[in-house]
C-alpha positions as CSV (number, residue, x, y, z in Angstrom):
1,M,0.0,0.0,0.0
2,S,3.0,2.3,-0.6
3,S,1.7,3.5,-4.0
4,L,-1.5,4.5,-5.7
5,I,-3.4,2.5,-8.3
6,E,-1.7,3.0,-11.7
7,G,-2.8,6.1,-13.5
8,F,-3.5,8.1,-10.3
9,R,-1.4,10.7,-8.6
10,I,-2.1,12.8,-5.5
11,G,-0.6,16.1,-4.5
12,Q,-1.1,17.9,-1.2
13,V,-0.4,21.4,0.2
14,S,-0.8,22.3,3.9
15,D,-0.7,25.7,5.5
16,L,-0.2,24.9,9.1
17,E,-0.3,28.6,10.2
18,A,-3.6,29.3,8.5
19,G,-5.0,25.8,9.4
20,T,-6.1,24.9,5.9
21,G,-5.0,22.9,2.8
22,V,-5.8,21.1,-0.4
23,T,-5.6,17.5,-1.7
24,V,-5.7,17.0,-5.5
25,L,-6.2,13.6,-7.2
26,L,-5.0,13.7,-10.8
27,C,-5.8,11.2,-13.6
28,E,-4.4,12.8,-16.8
29,E,-5.7,10.0,-18.9
30,G,-9.2,10.5,-17.5
31,A,-11.1,8.2,-15.2
32,V,-14.8,7.1,-15.2
33,P,-16.4,9.2,-12.4
34,G,-19.2,8.7,-9.9
35,V,-20.4,10.8,-7.0
36,D,-22.8,10.6,-4.0
37,V,-23.7,13.7,-2.0
38,R,-25.7,13.1,1.2
39,G,-24.9,15.9,3.5
40,G,-27.5,18.7,3.9
41,A,-25.0,21.5,3.4
42,P,-22.6,20.5,0.6
43,G,-20.1,22.7,-1.1
44,T,-19.3,21.2,-4.5
45,R,-18.3,21.8,-8.1
46,E,-19.3,19.8,-11.2
47,T,-21.0,17.0,-9.2
48,D,-24.1,17.2,-11.6
49,L,-21.8,16.5,-14.5
50,L,-20.5,13.3,-12.9
51,R,-24.0,11.8,-12.5
52,P,-24.9,8.9,-14.9
53,E,-27.1,11.1,-17.0
54,G,-24.2,13.6,-17.6
55,T,-22.7,13.6,-21.1
56,V,-19.1,13.6,-20.0
57,D,-17.8,10.1,-19.1
58,R,-14.3,11.0,-18.0
59,A,-12.9,13.3,-15.3
60,H,-9.3,14.4,-15.0
61,A,-9.1,15.5,-11.4
62,I,-10.9,15.7,-8.0
63,V,-10.1,18.4,-5.5
64,L,-10.7,18.2,-1.8
65,A,-10.1,21.5,0.0
66,G,-10.6,23.4,3.2
67,G,-11.8,27.0,3.2
68,S,-15.6,26.4,3.0
69,A,-17.2,27.9,-0.1
70,F,-14.1,30.0,-0.7
71,G,-12.1,26.8,-1.2
72,L,-14.0,25.9,-4.4
73,A,-11.7,28.5,-6.1
74,A,-8.8,26.0,-5.7
75,A,-10.2,23.9,-8.6
76,D,-9.4,26.7,-11.0
77,G,-5.7,26.1,-10.4
78,V,-6.1,22.4,-11.3
79,V,-8.0,23.4,-14.5
80,R,-5.2,25.7,-15.5
81,W,-2.5,23.1,-14.7
82,L,-4.3,20.5,-16.9
83,E,-5.0,23.0,-19.7
84,E,-1.3,24.0,-19.9
85,R,-0.5,20.3,-20.6
86,G,-3.2,19.8,-23.2
87,I,-5.4,17.7,-21.0
88,G,-9.2,17.9,-21.2
89,W,-12.4,16.9,-22.8
90,P,-12.2,17.7,-26.5
91,T,-14.6,20.4,-27.7
92,V,-14.7,22.4,-31.0
93,A,-12.6,25.2,-29.7
94,A,-10.4,23.7,-26.9
95,K,-9.8,20.8,-24.6
96,V,-11.7,21.4,-21.3
97,P,-10.4,19.8,-18.2
98,I,-13.1,18.1,-16.1
99,V,-12.4,18.9,-12.5
100,A,-14.8,18.2,-9.7
101,S,-14.4,19.4,-6.1
102,A,-15.8,19.3,-2.6
103,I,-14.9,21.5,0.4
104,L,-15.0,21.4,4.1
105,Y,-15.4,24.1,6.7
106,D,-12.1,24.9,8.5
107,L,-12.4,28.7,9.0
108,N,-12.7,28.2,12.8
109,L,-9.1,27.0,13.1
110,G,-6.1,29.2,12.4
111,R,-6.7,32.1,10.1
112,P,-10.2,32.4,8.5
113,D,-9.0,35.0,5.9
114,V,-6.5,32.5,4.3
115,R,-8.1,29.7,2.2
116,P,-7.0,27.3,-0.4
117,D,-6.9,29.1,-3.8
118,A,-5.9,28.4,-7.4
119,A,-2.2,28.9,-6.6
120,M,-2.2,26.4,-3.8
121,A,-4.0,23.8,-5.9
122,Y,-1.6,24.4,-8.8
123,R,1.3,23.7,-6.5
124,A,-0.4,20.5,-5.3
125,C,-0.5,19.4,-9.0
126,D,3.2,20.1,-9.3
127,L,3.9,18.0,-6.2
128,A,1.6,15.1,-7.2
129,T,3.1,11.6,-7.0
130,N,1.9,8.0,-7.2
131,K,2.9,7.5,-3.6
132,R,0.5,7.0,-0.7
133,P,-0.5,10.5,0.6
134,A,0.4,11.6,4.1
135,S,-2.3,11.0,6.7
136,G,-3.2,13.2,9.7
137,V,-2.8,17.0,9.5
138,A,-2.2,17.1,5.8
139,G,-3.9,18.5,2.6
140,A,-7.6,19.0,2.9
141,G,-7.5,17.6,6.5
142,T,-5.1,20.3,7.7
143,G,-7.7,22.4,9.4
144,A,-10.3,19.6,10.0
145,T,-11.9,19.3,13.4
146,L,-13.9,16.6,15.1
147,A,-16.4,16.1,17.9
148,K,-17.9,19.6,18.0
149,L,-21.3,18.7,19.6
150,L,-20.3,20.6,22.7
151,G,-18.7,23.5,20.9
152,P,-15.1,24.2,20.0
153,E,-13.9,24.2,23.6
154,R,-14.6,20.4,23.7
155,A,-13.6,19.5,20.1
156,L,-10.7,17.5,18.8
157,K,-8.4,17.7,15.8
158,G,-9.5,15.9,12.6
159,G,-7.4,15.1,9.6
160,L,-6.9,13.1,6.4
161,G,-6.9,9.4,6.1
162,F,-6.0,6.7,3.5
163,A,-6.8,3.0,3.2
164,E,-6.9,0.2,0.7
165,D,-8.9,-3.0,0.2
166,R,-9.1,-5.6,-2.6
167,L,-10.9,-8.5,-4.1
168,D,-9.3,-11.8,-5.0
169,S,-10.1,-11.0,-8.7
170,G,-7.4,-8.3,-8.6
171,I,-9.7,-5.3,-8.2
172,V,-8.2,-2.8,-5.8
173,V,-10.0,0.0,-4.1
174,Q,-8.2,2.9,-2.3
175,A,-9.9,5.7,-0.4
176,V,-8.6,9.1,0.8
177,M,-10.9,10.9,3.2
178,A,-10.9,14.3,4.9
179,V,-12.7,14.0,8.2
180,N,-14.3,17.1,9.7
181,A,-17.2,15.6,11.6
182,I,-19.4,17.2,14.2
183,G,-19.7,14.0,16.3
184,S,-17.8,10.9,17.2
185,V,-15.7,8.5,15.2
186,V,-16.2,4.9,16.3
187,D,-14.5,1.7,15.1
188,P,-17.5,-0.5,14.2
189,A,-15.4,-3.7,14.3
190,S,-14.4,-3.3,18.0
191,G,-16.8,-0.7,19.2
192,E,-13.8,1.5,20.2
193,V,-14.6,5.2,20.5
194,V,-11.7,6.6,18.5
195,A,-12.7,10.3,18.9
196,A,-15.7,12.0,20.6
197,P,-16.4,15.3,22.4
198,R,-14.1,15.8,25.3
199,G,-15.5,14.9,28.7
200,E,-15.1,16.8,32.0
201,R,-12.3,14.4,33.1
202,P,-9.0,14.6,31.2
203,G,-8.8,11.9,28.7
204,S,-12.5,11.1,28.8
205,F,-15.1,11.2,26.0
206,E,-18.8,12.1,25.9
207,D,-21.3,9.9,24.1
208,S,-22.5,11.7,21.0
209,L,-25.9,10.0,20.8
210,D,-26.6,10.7,24.5
211,L,-25.6,14.3,23.9
212,L,-28.1,14.5,21.0
213,R,-30.8,13.1,23.2
214,R,-30.1,15.8,25.7
215,G,-30.2,18.6,23.2
216,A,-26.5,19.1,22.4
217,V,-27.4,20.4,18.9
218,L,-28.5,23.7,20.6
219,K,-25.2,24.0,22.4
220,A,-23.4,23.4,19.1
221,S,-25.5,25.9,17.1
222,K,-22.5,28.1,16.3
223,T,-20.7,25.1,14.7
224,I,-23.6,23.1,13.4
225,A,-22.7,24.0,9.8
226,A,-19.0,23.6,10.3
227,N,-18.8,19.9,9.5
228,T,-18.3,17.5,6.6
229,V,-16.6,14.2,5.6
230,I,-15.4,14.3,2.0
231,G,-13.3,11.9,0.1
232,I,-12.4,10.0,-3.1
233,V,-12.5,6.3,-3.9
234,M,-10.1,5.1,-6.6
235,T,-10.3,1.7,-8.3
236,N,-8.7,-0.3,-11.1
237,A,-12.0,-1.8,-12.0
238,A,-13.5,-1.1,-15.4
239,L,-16.7,0.7,-14.5
240,T,-19.4,2.6,-16.3
241,K,-20.6,5.9,-14.9
242,Q,-23.7,4.2,-13.6
243,E,-21.6,1.5,-11.9
244,A,-19.2,4.1,-10.5
245,T,-22.2,6.0,-9.0
246,R,-23.5,2.8,-7.4
247,V,-20.0,2.3,-5.8
248,A,-20.1,5.8,-4.5
249,I,-23.5,5.3,-3.0
250,M,-22.3,2.1,-1.3
251,A,-19.0,3.7,-0.2
252,Q,-21.0,6.3,1.8
253,N,-21.8,3.4,4.2
254,G,-18.3,3.6,5.4
255,I,-19.0,7.1,6.7
256,S,-22.3,6.0,8.2
257,R,-20.7,3.1,10.1
258,T,-17.9,5.2,11.6
259,V,-19.2,8.8,12.1
260,I,-22.0,9.5,14.6
261,P,-24.0,11.4,13.5
262,A,-23.3,11.5,9.7
263,Q,-25.1,13.2,6.8
264,T,-26.7,15.8,9.1
265,T,-28.3,19.1,8.0
266,G,-25.0,20.8,8.6
267,D,-22.8,18.3,6.8
268,G,-21.6,18.2,3.2
269,D,-20.7,14.5,3.2
270,T,-19.6,13.7,-0.3
271,V,-17.8,10.7,-1.9
272,F,-16.3,10.7,-5.4
273,V,-15.4,7.6,-7.3
274,M,-12.7,7.5,-10.0
275,A,-12.4,4.2,-12.0
276,H,-9.3,3.8,-14.1
277,G,-8.3,0.2,-15.1
278,D,-9.1,-2.7,-17.3
279,I,-10.2,-5.4,-14.8
280,E,-13.7,-6.3,-15.7
281,V,-16.4,-6.7,-13.0
282,E,-18.0,-10.1,-13.3
283,Q,-21.8,-10.2,-13.5
284,G,-23.2,-9.7,-10.1
285,A,-19.9,-8.6,-8.6
286,L,-20.5,-4.9,-8.6
287,S,-22.0,-5.1,-5.1
288,A,-18.7,-6.6,-3.9
289,V,-16.8,-3.7,-5.3
290,G,-19.1,-1.3,-3.5
291,A,-18.8,-3.3,-0.3
292,I,-15.0,-3.1,-0.3
293,A,-15.2,0.6,-1.2
294,A,-17.3,1.1,2.0
295,A,-14.7,-0.9,3.9
296,A,-11.9,1.3,2.5
297,V,-13.8,4.5,3.4
298,E,-14.4,3.2,6.9
299,A,-10.7,2.4,7.4
300,A,-9.6,5.8,5.9
301,V,-12.0,7.7,8.3
302,L,-10.5,5.8,11.2
303,D,-7.0,6.5,9.9
304,A,-7.7,10.2,9.8
305,A,-8.9,10.3,13.4
306,R,-6.0,8.2,14.7
307,S,-3.3,9.9,12.7
308,A,-4.3,13.5,13.6
309,T,-2.1,15.6,15.8
310,G,-2.9,18.8,17.7
311,L,-2.9,22.2,16.0
312,H,-3.5,25.7,17.2
313,G,-4.1,24.5,20.8
314,L,-6.7,21.9,19.7
315,P,-5.6,18.4,20.8
316,S,-6.1,15.2,18.8
317,A,-8.0,12.3,20.2
318,S,-4.8,10.4,21.0
319,E,-3.3,13.4,22.7
320,W,-6.5,13.9,24.7
321,R,-6.6,10.2,25.7
322,A,-3.0,10.4,26.9
323,R,-4.1,13.0,29.5
324,A,-6.2,10.5,31.4
325,T,-5.2,10.3,35.1
């Protein structure tokens, strides 16, 4: 798992002082895209074009960025980078790069007046490699935060995660996720609470569902729209747009199993799929691809919460747990 699926490259830029960053997935040859948007407050670009009924059947890049709606401008830098290299969807007058994007809210950490822009994303393209991307406080996860049901004073640091899964047929699925959830992150296999709102005792956690029962949403009213889990699933399976969309829909289950609560009114939870490969999916096996995509998303969300480190005075879950007496 030291490298990405052939044909994909990822570049990341992090601004630790400002508490924001960008993650760019490139596929210059073009990949078959799919997308599933479930959050009630998404910030996205070109997602309608990626749906099965859209005319274009190839995308050249996906951008994950901080900066809230301001961060959507980062995609312009990727479009320019691709255009300069003659990469894009052929039209009568020019090749038009197909670049989709999703953003998360990180303006409450670091400097709210500094956001990912076209220059930052352009640099991420220059830095893109086939190597596994760094996890934790990196790229789009630089300013991500977690466990905000009791407000920022009881929150934890979020981040970026990566994971891989595969079928015996040779189909590989990789997921990169930026985790900026309002509630808890739980390992569904063990039941371990990986991250949750900080409790009164050092090192302790509050139960997110119990907090919701007791009206914690009101206490978190100032941060209720400051959430989102966004990510990309890559695969070497040969998929159609309709199949890639189904995989994206199933991949969202990885968020639902690990994040409590997920897909809320204040979330922009979005999963992209990029399929670039020649391994045919046997009849009836598409559901298996979707299932391992969900497993990869699940593992990437857990990796993000576990790999995070503190920033701007906000501790990570592991740092907070270490304060237990």
